[in-house]
N, C-alpha and C positions, 0 to 999 in steps of 0.2 A: 650926726654930718649928717648937710641939709638931704631933702630926698633926692632931688635929681643927679648928687655926687655919688649917693649911694648906688643906686639905679644903675650909672655907668661902673661902677666899683666892681656890682653885681655883676654886669654882662661879660666886661673883661675877665672874672671870672668864669667863666661860661664856658667863654671862649676858648679861656685856658686851659681847662680843664679837660673839654672836649679836642682839644690837639694833642693835648699830652697823651692820652688815653690811644689813640689814630697812631702816633706817630709809636711809640712805643712798643703797644702790642704787635706792630708790623713790623717794630727793628727786633726787638727783644727774641721772636720765637726761632731766627734765624740760630743765633746761638744755641737759643735751649735746645732748638733742634739737631744738631750740629755735637751737643752733650750729651743727649739724649739718644744719638747712634753710638757712640762708645761708651757709655758707660750702663743708660735705663731707663726706660719713658720714664720713672717717678722722678730723676734725677734732673734731666732735662727740663721737664717743670717746673720744678722748684727754683731751676737759674732764671725760665722767664718770667716767672712770677717776681723772685725776688727786683728782677732788673725792672718790670714794671712797678712793682712798687716802691723803688726808687727812684721812680720819675712823679707818682705819686708827693711821695714827701717832699719834692722839692718847690712844691705848691702846699701844699698842706701843713707844713711847719707854719706856715703864717698866720693860722687860725686855729688849727687844736694841738693840745698843749698832747706831750707824748709822744707826736708825728712819729719818731723814728720808728716807731714799734710796728704801725704801717707796712714797714719793707719787711720784717721779717713774720706776722699775718699773712700776707700776704702769698708769701712764697709756698707758708704751710699749706696756704688756701690751693693752688694751683697744685701741689705734690698729692694733696690726698684726694683731689678728685681725678686726677692720674694714675694713684692708684685704685679707686672707686673702676675707674674708665679698666683697668686690669684687670681687675677683680672679677667683672658684669663678663668682659670680653672671654677671661678663661674659665668660665661656668658658663657660659654660651647662653647668656642674659641676652635676650632682643631688645636692646640698650637702643634708641631712637637718639637723635643729635639733639631734638627738640627738652625731649626730657631729661637728658644727658644737662642740658644746658641749662634748666630750670632746678636742676640740682646743685649743681655745682655752684650758679650763681648763688643759690641761696644760704650753701655751705662758707661763701667767698664771701659775701653780707655779713653772715654771721659771726668771723674773723675778725673783720674791718667792725662789729660792734663792742666785741672786746674794748677796741681802741676807742670807740668817737664816744660812749656812755658815758665817761670819765668826765666828760666836756660838754658836749649835745645832745640839747633836752629832744629827746621823741625819736633818737638814735632806731629804738626800733624799725622805724618805718624805711630804712636803709638796707634793711634785707632784703624788704619785697622791692624798694625800686632793683636791687642788682641781683637779685632772681629772674626780673622782669629784661633785665640791661642783657642779660647773658644768654636766655629763652632766644629772645626777638636779635638778637645777635649774631648766633650760631645758627638760626634758621636761612637769612637773610645774609648770612654771610657762604653757605653751604650751598643756596639757590645761585650766588652770584659766580661762586666760585665753580660749581659744576658747569655751568654754561660757558667759561670762560677752556675751562679744561676742555672739553670736548671740542671746541674751536680750533686748538691746538694741538691737541692729542696728534692729530695729525701728520703733522709735520714737526714734531721736536720728539726728544727723546723725553724716554719715562723722569729721568730724575730730574728734567727743566719743568714738565707736565707738573708735578709735586712739590716744586719749588713755589710755580704761580699760585697752583692751588694754595697751599698749604698760608702762603704771604695772603693773597685775596681775602681768604675765610678769615685770618686776624684780623688784619684791614679793618674789613665792615664790624667785626665784633668789638674791635676799639671804638669804632666811630660810634658804633649804636650805643652800644654802653656807656660811653662818655654821654651820647646826650644824653639818655635817660635819669642816669645818678648823675647828671652834671645839673640836672632844672632841679629833683630833690635834695642836694647838697646845700645849693643855692636857699631854696623854702629853710631845712635846718639851720643851716647859719643866719639866718634873718630873725630868727626865732631867740636865736639867743645862745650864747654859753653860760655854764655855769662854771664857779672856780674848778681847779683840774684839782684829782685824787690821782696818786699814785694807781699804776693799771697794777693788779694783782696777780 
């Protein structure tokens, strides 16, 4: 592929990845939250993760092998992160959102690595990118949500405030995560892929 066409294709892929992450994370938390209220926090997060993973699959199926496994590992990553949070809360841990974001992002990246390592060279870098994306995304998300939540809390019911705050946090997380991981993913794919081996 000529250099100019390659750059255009990479730029288009990057924008699609950022857009998918932003939209999917913003929308998927709604059914996940509703299901979580009726079942458990872990089940709700598993659903959210599966829906976001499905959105990722729509794009990744064209560039990596065994992309369908991405949906499974993404759901598992969200569920395990939720379990860690609940255990921490029950044990009285002083777990900050930034620390939680880093750990959850690294865990999610490790789950993704199980899929990427079979076809993408240097897939280990993805774990760091995922940790950074969640870390920065959660922090900025709560800064934005906190500011907006305070501004509407005086004139809206708590249920409305909760929905707005959670959706703003999730949207910001999706955007930042998409930007950081998108840049790394483009570089990794540029380095080329190797013949696919079936996931173990």
